[in-house]
TORKOL-4160 file (C-alpha; in steps of 0.2 Angstrom, whole numbers, padded with zeros to 4 digits, m for minus):
467
<pt num="1" X="m0002" Y="m0056" Z="0155"/>
<pt num="2" X="0000" Y="m0060" Z="0137"/>
<pt num="3" X="0018" Y="m0057" Z="0131"/>
<pt num="4" X="0022" Y="m0050" Z="0114"/>
<pt num="5" X="0032" Y="m0066" Z="0111"/>
<pt num="6" X="0028" Y="m0084" Z="0112"/>
<pt num="7" X="0039" Y="m0098" Z="0123"/>
<pt num="8" X="0055" Y="m0086" Z="0121"/>
<pt num="9" X="0058" Y="m0087" Z="0139"/>
<pt num="10" X="0079" Y="m0083" Z="0140"/>
<pt num="11" X="0089" Y="m0070" Z="0134"/>
<pt num="12" X="0098" Y="m0078" Z="0119"/>
<pt num="13" X="0114" Y="m0075" Z="0113"/>
<pt num="14" X="0119" Y="m0084" Z="0095"/>
<pt num="15" X="0139" Y="m0084" Z="0094"/>
<pt num="16" X="0144" Y="m0079" Z="0077"/>
<pt num="17" X="0163" Y="m0076" Z="0081"/>
<pt num="18" X="0163" Y="m0057" Z="0083"/>
<pt num="19" X="0181" Y="m0052" Z="0088"/>
<pt num="20" X="0186" Y="m0037" Z="0097"/>
<pt num="21" X="0193" Y="m0024" Z="0085"/>
<pt num="22" X="0192" Y="m0035" Z="0070"/>
<pt num="23" X="0188" Y="m0021" Z="0060"/>
<pt num="24" X="0202" Y="m0010" Z="0062"/>
<pt num="25" X="0209" Y="m0014" Z="0045"/>
<pt num="26" X="0192" Y="m0018" Z="0035"/>
<pt num="27" X="0183" Y="m0004" Z="0039"/>
<pt num="28" X="0195" Y="0009" Z="0047"/>
<pt num="29" X="0184" Y="0025" Z="0042"/>
<pt num="30" X="0169" Y="0019" Z="0053"/>
<pt num="31" X="0178" Y="0010" Z="0068"/>
<pt num="32" X="0190" Y="0026" Z="0070"/>
<pt num="33" X="0176" Y="0037" Z="0072"/>
<pt num="34" X="0165" Y="0024" Z="0081"/>
<pt num="35" X="0178" Y="0024" Z="0093"/>
<pt num="36" X="0181" Y="0043" Z="0095"/>
<pt num="37" X="0161" Y="0045" Z="0101"/>
<pt num="38" X="0161" Y="0048" Z="0120"/>
<pt num="39" X="0154" Y="0035" Z="0130"/>
<pt num="40" X="0154" Y="0022" Z="0115"/>
<pt num="41" X="0163" Y="0007" Z="0116"/>
<pt num="42" X="0166" Y="m0006" Z="0102"/>
<pt num="43" X="0164" Y="m0023" Z="0111"/>
<pt num="44" X="0166" Y="m0033" Z="0094"/>
<pt num="45" X="0165" Y="m0033" Z="0077"/>
<pt num="46" X="0167" Y="m0042" Z="0062"/>
<pt num="47" X="0162" Y="m0045" Z="0044"/>
<pt num="48" X="0144" Y="m0047" Z="0042"/>
<pt num="49" X="0133" Y="m0052" Z="0029"/>
<pt num="50" X="0137" Y="m0048" Z="0011"/>
<pt num="51" X="0139" Y="m0029" Z="0011"/>
<pt num="52" X="0140" Y="m0025" Z="0029"/>
<pt num="53" X="0149" Y="m0026" Z="0044"/>
<pt num="54" X="0144" Y="m0030" Z="0061"/>
<pt num="55" X="0147" Y="m0021" Z="0077"/>
<pt num="56" X="0142" Y="m0024" Z="0093"/>
<pt num="57" X="0143" Y="m0009" Z="0104"/>
<pt num="58" X="0137" Y="0000" Z="0122"/>
<pt num="59" X="0134" Y="0017" Z="0125"/>
<pt num="60" X="0136" Y="0025" Z="0143"/>
<pt num="61" X="0117" Y="0031" Z="0148"/>
<pt num="62" X="0113" Y="0040" Z="0163"/>
<pt num="63" X="0101" Y="0031" Z="0176"/>
<pt num="64" X="0092" Y="0046" Z="0177"/>
<pt num="65" X="0092" Y="0058" Z="0163"/>
<pt num="66" X="0085" Y="0072" Z="0173"/>
<pt num="67" X="0099" Y="0069" Z="0186"/>
<pt num="68" X="0114" Y="0062" Z="0177"/>
<pt num="69" X="0126" Y="0065" Z="0194"/>
<pt num="70" X="0115" Y="0048" Z="0200"/>
<pt num="71" X="0126" Y="0036" Z="0190"/>
<pt num="72" X="0126" Y="0028" Z="0173"/>
<pt num="73" X="0125" Y="0010" Z="0166"/>
<pt num="74" X="0130" Y="0003" Z="0149"/>
<pt num="75" X="0116" Y="0000" Z="0135"/>
<pt num="76" X="0120" Y="m0011" Z="0122"/>
<pt num="77" X="0115" Y="m0011" Z="0105"/>
<pt num="78" X="0121" Y="m0017" Z="0088"/>
<pt num="79" X="0125" Y="m0009" Z="0072"/>
<pt num="80" X="0124" Y="m0017" Z="0054"/>
<pt num="81" X="0136" Y="m0005" Z="0044"/>
<pt num="82" X="0133" Y="m0003" Z="0027"/>
<pt num="83" X="0139" Y="0014" Z="0021"/>
<pt num="84" X="0139" Y="0032" Z="0029"/>
<pt num="85" X="0130" Y="0039" Z="0013"/>
<pt num="86" X="0115" Y="0027" Z="0015"/>
<pt num="87" X="0100" Y="0030" Z="0027"/>
<pt num="88" X="0099" Y="0023" Z="0045"/>
<pt num="89" X="0086" Y="0012" Z="0052"/>
<pt num="90" X="0083" Y="0014" Z="0070"/>
<pt num="91" X="0075" Y="m0003" Z="0077"/>
<pt num="92" X="0070" Y="m0001" Z="0093"/>
<pt num="93" X="0065" Y="m0019" Z="0100"/>
<pt num="94" X="0056" Y="m0015" Z="0116"/>
<pt num="95" X="0064" Y="m0030" Z="0124"/>
<pt num="96" X="0084" Y="m0037" Z="0124"/>
<pt num="97" X="0095" Y="m0039" Z="0108"/>
<pt num="98" X="0105" Y="m0051" Z="0099"/>
<pt num="99" X="0120" Y="m0045" Z="0102"/>
<pt num="100" X="0132" Y="m0055" Z="0090"/>
<pt num="101" X="0120" Y="m0061" Z="0079"/>
<pt num="102" X="0112" Y="m0049" Z="0066"/>
<pt num="103" X="0095" Y="m0048" Z="0057"/>
<pt num="104" X="0089" Y="m0035" Z="0044"/>
<pt num="105" X="0071" Y="m0029" Z="0049"/>
<pt num="106" X="0058" Y="m0026" Z="0036"/>
<pt num="107" X="0062" Y="m0006" Z="0032"/>
<pt num="108" X="0082" Y="m0010" Z="0032"/>
<pt num="109" X="0078" Y="m0022" Z="0019"/>
<pt num="110" X="0066" Y="m0012" Z="0009"/>
<pt num="111" X="0079" Y="0003" Z="0010"/>
<pt num="112" X="0095" Y="m0007" Z="0008"/>
<pt num="113" X="0101" Y="0004" Z="0024"/>
<pt num="114" X="0112" Y="0003" Z="0040"/>
<pt num="115" X="0103" Y="m0002" Z="0055"/>
<pt num="116" X="0104" Y="0000" Z="0074"/>
<pt num="117" X="0096" Y="m0011" Z="0086"/>
<pt num="118" X="0095" Y="m0005" Z="0104"/>
<pt num="119" X="0091" Y="m0015" Z="0120"/>
<pt num="120" X="0078" Y="m0007" Z="0131"/>
<pt num="121" X="0085" Y="m0001" Z="0147"/>
<pt num="122" X="0085" Y="m0011" Z="0162"/>
<pt num="123" X="0083" Y="m0028" Z="0151"/>
<pt num="124" X="0098" Y="m0037" Z="0158"/>
<pt num="125" X="0113" Y="m0035" Z="0156"/>
<pt num="126" X="0109" Y="m0016" Z="0151"/>
<pt num="127" X="0105" Y="m0012" Z="0168"/>
<pt num="128" X="0111" Y="m0004" Z="0183"/>
<pt num="129" X="0114" Y="m0012" Z="0201"/>
<pt num="130" X="0104" Y="m0009" Z="0212"/>
<pt num="131" X="0090" Y="m0005" Z="0200"/>
<pt num="132" X="0080" Y="0011" Z="0204"/>
<pt num="133" X="0064" Y="0005" Z="0195"/>
<pt num="134" X="0056" Y="0024" Z="0197"/>
<pt num="135" X="0067" Y="0028" Z="0182"/>
<pt num="136" X="0061" Y="0014" Z="0170"/>
<pt num="137" X="0049" Y="0026" Z="0160"/>
<pt num="138" X="0044" Y="0030" Z="0143"/>
<pt num="139" X="0053" Y="0046" Z="0144"/>
<pt num="140" X="0068" Y="0040" Z="0150"/>
<pt num="141" X="0071" Y="0026" Z="0136"/>
<pt num="142" X="0065" Y="0039" Z="0123"/>
<pt num="143" X="0080" Y="0049" Z="0130"/>
<pt num="144" X="0091" Y="0034" Z="0129"/>
<pt num="145" X="0087" Y="0033" Z="0110"/>
<pt num="146" X="0089" Y="0052" Z="0108"/>
<pt num="147" X="0105" Y="0051" Z="0113"/>
<pt num="148" X="0110" Y="0036" Z="0103"/>
<pt num="149" X="0104" Y="0047" Z="0088"/>
<pt num="150" X="0114" Y="0062" Z="0093"/>
<pt num="151" X="0130" Y="0053" Z="0095"/>
<pt num="152" X="0129" Y="0044" Z="0078"/>
<pt num="153" X="0121" Y="0056" Z="0068"/>
<pt num="154" X="0137" Y="0065" Z="0063"/>
<pt num="155" X="0144" Y="0049" Z="0057"/>
<pt num="156" X="0126" Y="0044" Z="0047"/>
<pt num="157" X="0122" Y="0060" Z="0041"/>
<pt num="158" X="0109" Y="0054" Z="0029"/>
<pt num="159" X="0091" Y="0052" Z="0034"/>
<pt num="160" X="0085" Y="0041" Z="0048"/>
<pt num="161" X="0069" Y="0030" Z="0050"/>
<pt num="162" X="0063" Y="0023" Z="0066"/>
<pt num="163" X="0055" Y="0006" Z="0067"/>
<pt num="164" X="0049" Y="m0007" Z="0079"/>
<pt num="165" X="0036" Y="m0022" Z="0081"/>
<pt num="166" X="0023" Y="m0025" Z="0095"/>
<pt num="167" X="0031" Y="m0017" Z="0113"/>
<pt num="168" X="0045" Y="m0011" Z="0100"/>
<pt num="169" X="0034" Y="m0002" Z="0089"/>
<pt num="170" X="0026" Y="0007" Z="0104"/>
<pt num="171" X="0044" Y="0013" Z="0109"/>
<pt num="172" X="0046" Y="0019" Z="0092"/>
<pt num="173" X="0031" Y="0030" Z="0093"/>
<pt num="174" X="0035" Y="0035" Z="0112"/>
<pt num="175" X="0054" Y="0041" Z="0105"/>
<pt num="176" X="0045" Y="0051" Z="0092"/>
<pt num="177" X="0032" Y="0059" Z="0105"/>
<pt num="178" X="0047" Y="0068" Z="0114"/>
<pt num="179" X="0061" Y="0069" Z="0100"/>
<pt num="180" X="0048" Y="0071" Z="0084"/>
<pt num="181" X="0062" Y="0076" Z="0074"/>
<pt num="182" X="0076" Y="0063" Z="0078"/>
<pt num="183" X="0071" Y="0053" Z="0062"/>
<pt num="184" X="0062" Y="0057" Z="0045"/>
<pt num="185" X="0048" Y="0044" Z="0048"/>
<pt num="186" X="0041" Y="0028" Z="0059"/>
<pt num="187" X="0035" Y="0011" Z="0055"/>
<pt num="188" X="0025" Y="0004" Z="0069"/>
<pt num="189" X="0020" Y="m0013" Z="0068"/>
<pt num="190" X="0006" Y="m0022" Z="0078"/>
<pt num="191" X="0010" Y="m0008" Z="0092"/>
<pt num="192" X="m0004" Y="m0009" Z="0104"/>
<pt num="193" X="m0011" Y="0009" Z="0112"/>
<pt num="194" X="m0019" Y="0007" Z="0129"/>
<pt num="195" X="m0024" Y="0024" Z="0130"/>
<pt num="196" X="m0036" Y="0023" Z="0144"/>
<pt num="197" X="m0032" Y="0009" Z="0155"/>
<pt num="198" X="m0047" Y="0006" Z="0163"/>
<pt num="199" X="m0057" Y="0005" Z="0148"/>
<pt num="200" X="m0055" Y="m0012" Z="0140"/>
<pt num="201" X="m0072" Y="m0017" Z="0132"/>
<pt num="202" X="m0062" Y="m0017" Z="0113"/>
<pt num="203" X="m0053" Y="m0033" Z="0120"/>
<pt num="204" X="m0069" Y="m0040" Z="0126"/>
<pt num="205" X="m0077" Y="m0038" Z="0109"/>
<pt num="206" X="m0061" Y="m0043" Z="0100"/>
<pt num="207" X="m0063" Y="m0061" Z="0107"/>
<pt num="208" X="m0082" Y="m0062" Z="0106"/>
<pt num="209" X="m0080" Y="m0059" Z="0085"/>
<pt num="210" X="m0063" Y="m0064" Z="0080"/>
<pt num="211" X="m0063" Y="m0074" Z="0065"/>
<pt num="212" X="m0075" Y="m0078" Z="0054"/>
<pt num="213" X="m0080" Y="m0096" Z="0061"/>
<pt num="214" X="m0090" Y="m0095" Z="0078"/>
<pt num="215" X="m0087" Y="m0113" Z="0081"/>
<pt num="216" X="m0068" Y="m0110" Z="0081"/>
<pt num="217" X="m0070" Y="m0098" Z="0094"/>
<pt num="218" X="m0082" Y="m0110" Z="0105"/>
<pt num="219" X="m0067" Y="m0125" Z="0104"/>
<pt num="220" X="m0054" Y="m0114" Z="0112"/>
<pt num="221" X="m0069" Y="m0108" Z="0124"/>
<pt num="222" X="m0073" Y="m0126" Z="0128"/>
<pt num="223" X="m0054" Y="m0130" Z="0129"/>
<pt num="224" X="m0053" Y="m0118" Z="0143"/>
<pt num="225" X="m0068" Y="m0125" Z="0152"/>
<pt num="226" X="m0063" Y="m0143" Z="0152"/>
<pt num="227" X="m0044" Y="m0138" Z="0159"/>
<pt num="228" X="m0053" Y="m0129" Z="0172"/>
<pt num="229" X="m0064" Y="m0142" Z="0177"/>
<pt num="230" X="m0049" Y="m0154" Z="0176"/>
<pt num="231" X="m0038" Y="m0142" Z="0186"/>
<pt num="232" X="m0034" Y="m0155" Z="0201"/>
<pt num="233" X="m0027" Y="m0168" Z="0189"/>
<pt num="234" X="m0018" Y="m0154" Z="0176"/>
<pt num="235" X="m0009" Y="m0144" Z="0190"/>
<pt num="236" X="m0002" Y="m0161" Z="0196"/>
<pt num="237" X="0005" Y="m0164" Z="0179"/>
<pt num="238" X="0010" Y="m0146" Z="0177"/>
<pt num="239" X="0018" Y="m0145" Z="0196"/>
<pt num="240" X="0028" Y="m0161" Z="0191"/>
<pt num="241" X="0034" Y="m0155" Z="0175"/>
<pt num="242" X="0041" Y="m0140" Z="0185"/>
<pt num="243" X="0050" Y="m0150" Z="0199"/>
<pt num="244" X="0059" Y="m0161" Z="0184"/>
<pt num="245" X="0063" Y="m0145" Z="0176"/>
<pt num="246" X="0069" Y="m0135" Z="0190"/>
<pt num="247" X="0056" Y="m0123" Z="0188"/>
<pt num="248" X="0048" Y="m0112" Z="0201"/>
<pt num="249" X="0033" Y="m0101" Z="0204"/>
<pt num="250" X="0036" Y="m0092" Z="0220"/>
<pt num="251" X="0044" Y="m0077" Z="0215"/>
<pt num="252" X="0031" Y="m0071" Z="0203"/>
<pt num="253" X="0014" Y="m0078" Z="0200"/>
<pt num="254" X="0015" Y="m0087" Z="0217"/>
<pt num="255" X="0008" Y="m0106" Z="0215"/>
<pt num="256" X="0008" Y="m0118" Z="0200"/>
<pt num="257" X="m0011" Y="m0117" Z="0203"/>
<pt num="258" X="m0011" Y="m0099" Z="0199"/>
<pt num="259" X="0001" Y="m0102" Z="0185"/>
<pt num="260" X="m0011" Y="m0114" Z="0177"/>
<pt num="261" X="m0026" Y="m0103" Z="0180"/>
<pt num="262" X="m0017" Y="m0088" Z="0170"/>
<pt num="263" X="m0011" Y="m0101" Z="0157"/>
<pt num="264" X="m0028" Y="m0106" Z="0153"/>
<pt num="265" X="m0035" Y="m0087" Z="0152"/>
<pt num="266" X="m0019" Y="m0083" Z="0140"/>
<pt num="267" X="m0022" Y="m0099" Z="0128"/>
<pt num="268" X="m0035" Y="m0089" Z="0117"/>
<pt num="269" X="m0024" Y="m0074" Z="0117"/>
<pt num="270" X="m0008" Y="m0084" Z="0113"/>
<pt num="271" X="m0019" Y="m0093" Z="0100"/>
<pt num="272" X="m0025" Y="m0078" Z="0089"/>
<pt num="273" X="m0010" Y="m0069" Z="0092"/>
<pt num="274" X="0002" Y="m0081" Z="0082"/>
<pt num="275" X="m0010" Y="m0093" Z="0073"/>
<pt num="276" X="m0022" Y="m0092" Z="0060"/>
<pt num="277" X="m0041" Y="m0098" Z="0060"/>
<pt num="278" X="m0038" Y="m0113" Z="0050"/>
<pt num="279" X="m0026" Y="m0121" Z="0066"/>
<pt num="280" X="m0044" Y="m0123" Z="0076"/>
<pt num="281" X="m0044" Y="m0140" Z="0068"/>
<pt num="282" X="m0029" Y="m0144" Z="0081"/>
<pt num="283" X="m0038" Y="m0139" Z="0096"/>
<pt num="284" X="m0041" Y="m0154" Z="0107"/>
<pt num="285" X="m0059" Y="m0159" Z="0109"/>
<pt num="286" X="m0068" Y="m0160" Z="0128"/>
<pt num="287" X="m0064" Y="m0179" Z="0125"/>
<pt num="288" X="m0047" Y="m0177" Z="0123"/>
<pt num="289" X="m0033" Y="m0185" Z="0137"/>
<pt num="290" X="m0026" Y="m0173" Z="0151"/>
<pt num="291" X="m0010" Y="m0176" Z="0143"/>
<pt num="292" X="m0016" Y="m0171" Z="0126"/>
<pt num="293" X="m0023" Y="m0155" Z="0134"/>
<pt num="294" X="m0010" Y="m0150" Z="0143"/>
<pt num="295" X="0003" Y="m0154" Z="0129"/>
<pt num="296" X="m0008" Y="m0143" Z="0118"/>
<pt num="297" X="m0008" Y="m0128" Z="0131"/>
<pt num="298" X="0011" Y="m0130" Z="0131"/>
<pt num="299" X="0012" Y="m0127" Z="0113"/>
<pt num="300" X="0001" Y="m0113" Z="0112"/>
<pt num="301" X="0005" Y="m0104" Z="0128"/>
<pt num="302" X="0022" Y="m0111" Z="0134"/>
<pt num="303" X="0024" Y="m0119" Z="0151"/>
<pt num="304" X="0040" Y="m0108" Z="0155"/>
<pt num="305" X="0031" Y="m0092" Z="0151"/>
<pt num="306" X="0022" Y="m0093" Z="0168"/>
<pt num="307" X="0038" Y="m0099" Z="0179"/>
<pt num="308" X="0049" Y="m0088" Z="0190"/>
<pt num="309" X="0062" Y="m0093" Z="0177"/>
<pt num="310" X="0053" Y="m0089" Z="0163"/>
<pt num="311" X="0047" Y="m0072" Z="0169"/>
<pt num="312" X="0065" Y="m0066" Z="0176"/>
<pt num="313" X="0070" Y="m0059" Z="0160"/>
<pt num="314" X="0054" Y="m0050" Z="0156"/>
<pt num="315" X="0052" Y="m0040" Z="0174"/>
<pt num="316" X="0055" Y="m0023" Z="0166"/>
<pt num="317" X="0041" Y="m0024" Z="0154"/>
<pt num="318" X="0029" Y="m0032" Z="0166"/>
<pt num="319" X="0034" Y="m0015" Z="0178"/>
<pt num="320" X="0030" Y="m0004" Z="0163"/>
<pt num="321" X="0014" Y="m0013" Z="0159"/>
<pt num="322" X="0008" Y="m0008" Z="0176"/>
<pt num="323" X="0017" Y="0008" Z="0178"/>
<pt num="324" X="0013" Y="0017" Z="0162"/>
<pt num="325" X="0008" Y="0007" Z="0146"/>
<pt num="326" X="m0007" Y="m0001" Z="0152"/>
<pt num="327" X="m0014" Y="m0018" Z="0153"/>
<pt num="328" X="m0027" Y="m0027" Z="0143"/>
<pt num="329" X="m0041" Y="m0037" Z="0152"/>
<pt num="330" X="m0057" Y="m0045" Z="0146"/>
<pt num="331" X="m0074" Y="m0054" Z="0152"/>
<pt num="332" X="m0073" Y="m0071" Z="0152"/>
<pt num="333" X="m0093" Y="m0076" Z="0157"/>
<pt num="334" X="m0089" Y="m0094" Z="0150"/>
<pt num="335" X="m0077" Y="m0097" Z="0165"/>
<pt num="336" X="m0090" Y="m0090" Z="0178"/>
<pt num="337" X="m0087" Y="m0104" Z="0192"/>
<pt num="338" X="m0072" Y="m0111" Z="0188"/>
<pt num="339" X="m0060" Y="m0097" Z="0192"/>
<pt num="340" X="m0052" Y="m0094" Z="0209"/>
<pt num="341" X="m0042" Y="m0079" Z="0209"/>
<pt num="342" X="m0049" Y="m0062" Z="0204"/>
<pt num="343" X="m0037" Y="m0049" Z="0198"/>
<pt num="344" X="m0024" Y="m0062" Z="0195"/>
<pt num="345" X="m0024" Y="m0056" Z="0176"/>
<pt num="346" X="m0014" Y="m0041" Z="0179"/>
<pt num="347" X="0006" Y="m0036" Z="0178"/>
<pt num="348" X="0007" Y="m0036" Z="0197"/>
<pt num="349" X="0005" Y="m0055" Z="0196"/>
<pt num="350" X="0023" Y="m0055" Z="0187"/>
<pt num="351" X="0032" Y="m0043" Z="0196"/>
<pt num="352" X="0040" Y="m0048" Z="0214"/>
<pt num="353" X="0030" Y="m0040" Z="0229"/>
<pt num="354" X="0047" Y="m0031" Z="0233"/>
<pt num="355" X="0047" Y="m0021" Z="0218"/>
<pt num="356" X="0034" Y="m0004" Z="0222"/>
<pt num="357" X="0021" Y="0000" Z="0206"/>
<pt num="358" X="0009" Y="0014" Z="0205"/>
<pt num="359" X="0000" Y="0019" Z="0190"/>
<pt num="360" X="0003" Y="0036" Z="0179"/>
<pt num="361" X="m0013" Y="0036" Z="0171"/>
<pt num="362" X="m0010" Y="0052" Z="0160"/>
<pt num="363" X="0004" Y="0043" Z="0151"/>
<pt num="364" X="m0002" Y="0035" Z="0138"/>
<pt num="365" X="m0017" Y="0046" Z="0134"/>
<pt num="366" X="m0002" Y="0060" Z="0130"/>
<pt num="367" X="0005" Y="0050" Z="0118"/>
<pt num="368" X="m0012" Y="0045" Z="0110"/>
<pt num="369" X="m0016" Y="0064" Z="0109"/>
<pt num="370" X="0001" Y="0068" Z="0101"/>
<pt num="371" X="0000" Y="0055" Z="0087"/>
<pt num="372" X="m0018" Y="0061" Z="0085"/>
<pt num="373" X="m0016" Y="0080" Z="0084"/>
<pt num="374" X="0003" Y="0081" Z="0080"/>
<pt num="375" X="0011" Y="0066" Z="0073"/>
<pt num="376" X="0019" Y="0067" Z="0056"/>
<pt num="377" X="0027" Y="0053" Z="0045"/>
<pt num="378" X="0020" Y="0038" Z="0054"/>
<pt num="379" X="0016" Y="0020" Z="0047"/>
<pt num="380" X="0006" Y="0009" Z="0056"/>
<pt num="381" X="0004" Y="m0010" Z="0052"/>
<pt num="382" X="m0008" Y="m0020" Z="0061"/>
<pt num="383" X="m0015" Y="m0039" Z="0059"/>
<pt num="384" X="m0034" Y="m0040" Z="0059"/>
<pt num="385" X="m0035" Y="m0055" Z="0073"/>
<pt num="386" X="m0021" Y="m0049" Z="0082"/>
<pt num="387" X="m0028" Y="m0047" Z="0100"/>
<pt num="388" X="m0014" Y="m0032" Z="0103"/>
<pt num="389" X="m0023" Y="m0023" Z="0087"/>
<pt num="390" X="m0039" Y="m0022" Z="0097"/>
<pt num="391" X="m0034" Y="m0005" Z="0104"/>
<pt num="392" X="m0023" Y="0002" Z="0091"/>
<pt num="393" X="m0014" Y="0018" Z="0089"/>
<pt num="394" X="m0026" Y="0029" Z="0075"/>
<pt num="395" X="m0022" Y="0043" Z="0064"/>
<pt num="396" X="m0032" Y="0060" Z="0069"/>
<pt num="397" X="m0036" Y="0077" Z="0061"/>
<pt num="398" X="m0020" Y="0083" Z="0066"/>
<pt num="399" X="m0008" Y="0068" Z="0061"/>
<pt num="400" X="0002" Y="0074" Z="0044"/>
<pt num="401" X="0008" Y="0063" Z="0029"/>
<pt num="402" X="0004" Y="0045" Z="0039"/>
<pt num="403" X="m0004" Y="0029" Z="0034"/>
<pt num="404" X="m0013" Y="0016" Z="0043"/>
<pt num="405" X="m0015" Y="m0003" Z="0038"/>
<pt num="406" X="m0024" Y="m0019" Z="0043"/>
<pt num="407" X="m0020" Y="m0035" Z="0036"/>
<pt num="408" X="m0037" Y="m0046" Z="0034"/>
<pt num="409" X="m0033" Y="m0061" Z="0043"/>
<pt num="410" X="m0016" Y="m0057" Z="0050"/>
<pt num="411" X="m0010" Y="m0060" Z="0067"/>
<pt num="412" X="0006" Y="m0053" Z="0077"/>
<pt num="413" X="0017" Y="m0057" Z="0063"/>
<pt num="414" X="0009" Y="m0044" Z="0051"/>
<pt num="415" X="0022" Y="m0035" Z="0038"/>
<pt num="416" X="0021" Y="m0021" Z="0025"/>
<pt num="417" X="0025" Y="m0036" Z="0012"/>
<pt num="418" X="0010" Y="m0046" Z="0018"/>
<pt num="419" X="m0002" Y="m0030" Z="0012"/>
<pt num="420" X="m0012" Y="m0030" Z="m0004"/>
<pt num="421" X="m0003" Y="m0023" Z="m0019"/>
<pt num="422" X="m0010" Y="m0005" Z="m0019"/>
<pt num="423" X="m0006" Y="m0004" Z="0001"/>
<pt num="424" X="0010" Y="m0011" Z="0001"/>
<pt num="425" X="0015" Y="0000" Z="m0014"/>
<pt num="426" X="0009" Y="0015" Z="m0004"/>
<pt num="427" X="0017" Y="0010" Z="0012"/>
<pt num="428" X="0034" Y="0008" Z="0002"/>
<pt num="429" X="0034" Y="0024" Z="m0009"/>
<pt num="430" X="0030" Y="0034" Z="0008"/>
<pt num="431" X="0046" Y="0025" Z="0018"/>
<pt num="432" X="0057" Y="0027" Z="0003"/>
<pt num="433" X="0052" Y="0046" Z="0001"/>
<pt num="434" X="0054" Y="0049" Z="0020"/>
<pt num="435" X="0072" Y="0041" Z="0019"/>
<pt num="436" X="0076" Y="0051" Z="0005"/>
<pt num="437" X="0077" Y="0038" Z="m0009"/>
<pt num="438" X="0068" Y="0037" Z="m0026"/>
<pt num="439" X="0052" Y="0025" Z="m0028"/>
<pt num="440" X="0054" Y="0008" Z="m0034"/>
<pt num="441" X="0048" Y="0002" Z="m0051"/>
<pt num="442" X="0034" Y="m0011" Z="m0054"/>
<pt num="443" X="0023" Y="m0017" Z="m0040"/>
<pt num="444" X="0029" Y="m0004" Z="m0029"/>
<pt num="445" X="0036" Y="m0015" Z="m0016"/>
<pt num="446" X="0052" Y="m0021" Z="m0019"/>
<pt num="447" X="0069" Y="m0022" Z="m0009"/>
<pt num="448" X="0082" Y="m0008" Z="m0009"/>
<pt num="449" X="0095" Y="m0022" Z="m0008"/>
<pt num="450" X="0095" Y="m0040" Z="m0014"/>
<pt num="451" X="0088" Y="m0052" Z="m0002"/>
<pt num="452" X="0101" Y="m0060" Z="0009"/>
<pt num="453" X="0098" Y="m0077" Z="0017"/>
<pt num="454" X="0099" Y="m0079" Z="0035"/>
<pt num="455" X="0100" Y="m0058" Z="0036"/>
<pt num="456" X="0083" Y="m0057" Z="0029"/>
<pt num="457" X="0074" Y="m0071" Z="0034"/>
<pt num="458" X="0057" Y="m0069" Z="0042"/>
<pt num="459" X="0057" Y="m0082" Z="0054"/>
<pt num="460" X="0072" Y="m0071" Z="0061"/>
<pt num="461" X="0064" Y="m0056" Z="0061"/>
<pt num="462" X="0048" Y="m0062" Z="0071"/>
<pt num="463" X="0060" Y="m0068" Z="0084"/>
<pt num="464" X="0066" Y="m0050" Z="0087"/>
<pt num="465" X="0048" Y="m0045" Z="0090"/>
<pt num="466" X="0047" Y="m0058" Z="0105"/>
<pt num="467" X="0065" Y="m0055" Z="0113"/>
């Protein structure tokens, strides 16, 4: 399965010197209120970038919100505190969270607001032991977010906006579906919407038409075919790399040969997800050496994405994809006679066999229906050339006060600031209106705060889409 990240194969903590309790004198009003919240623990805090204080927090959540007596676990989240009289952005990443290294999501930058970033339930270490995978559902996760909102709204009483990208964008919509009044608006970037899991013709159509140059698509198809023709040599090289780096395949995909075939299938997806059409000039020709071909596949898809060690952290996502979220598939007639493993391209290939999975068919259809018939104050941003946008959320006859944009030629990194002037102005105006702030002047797109190096770096925001 194609991940929403690229080559990000381990949970990373970037040390920033947070010190437990150090904010007591610098921000006594906030830290006292936070410590008074039942179930919330201030793990560490420190002065953050200019104008902010950074808190690393945990909140005690029931393993099963329907049966709280079954036990609980600590869910990690971070807080970029600016002021209690400013709006709050609830950033739902959908995966893990940088627990000690701050970043500011685009809506937070545009609003000059506070920000919470939440780690999704059951991503290590926000996971009970043992794990009951049956309660890793979109409703349970939405209820996690709901409880955090309820706990902190008495402190941050101004308007709340939720935001997320990719799986985090999906998560923000799921939260709104079940708790529509928790926030005043939602910005969902590049959020897939696999409403009918068994109907994936849109993905086949996407790969048959993506971009404006058929030669680019042909180069990627030729690379796939040539890679599979050289399977014996390339798998041998891949296996040698794995052995030298302590990587294995037995718990997830199964063998190096299966992992190699998955990587070949994934290469065009990764290319269009993160690259632009002009990068086709770097695709190796069929006359390239085996080393050049394998190095390119590692550059685009990442060897580690197909190893036990690379998959381990993301098993909660794969489980959700195979039980509720759905999983895209597409036809590859150009690889006829070269593929060995029917059904390989599915979440089941990544989830260990001792973890049961059964698919909840109505789950995504329910979300899609809600967006089209009852959704309100929703803002969707997609990249035209992003495979994950082949089946997007769509506004419907009952959707109110909402906007939908697709960035021409854009990929999985599309943001409001990339849109044409009129569209980014409309998006920014809606976001600020939902947050209870006045519109900006001039172009209509502008920060609610000054740019802060490190905190507002686009590369860091993009990393958070992959974590």
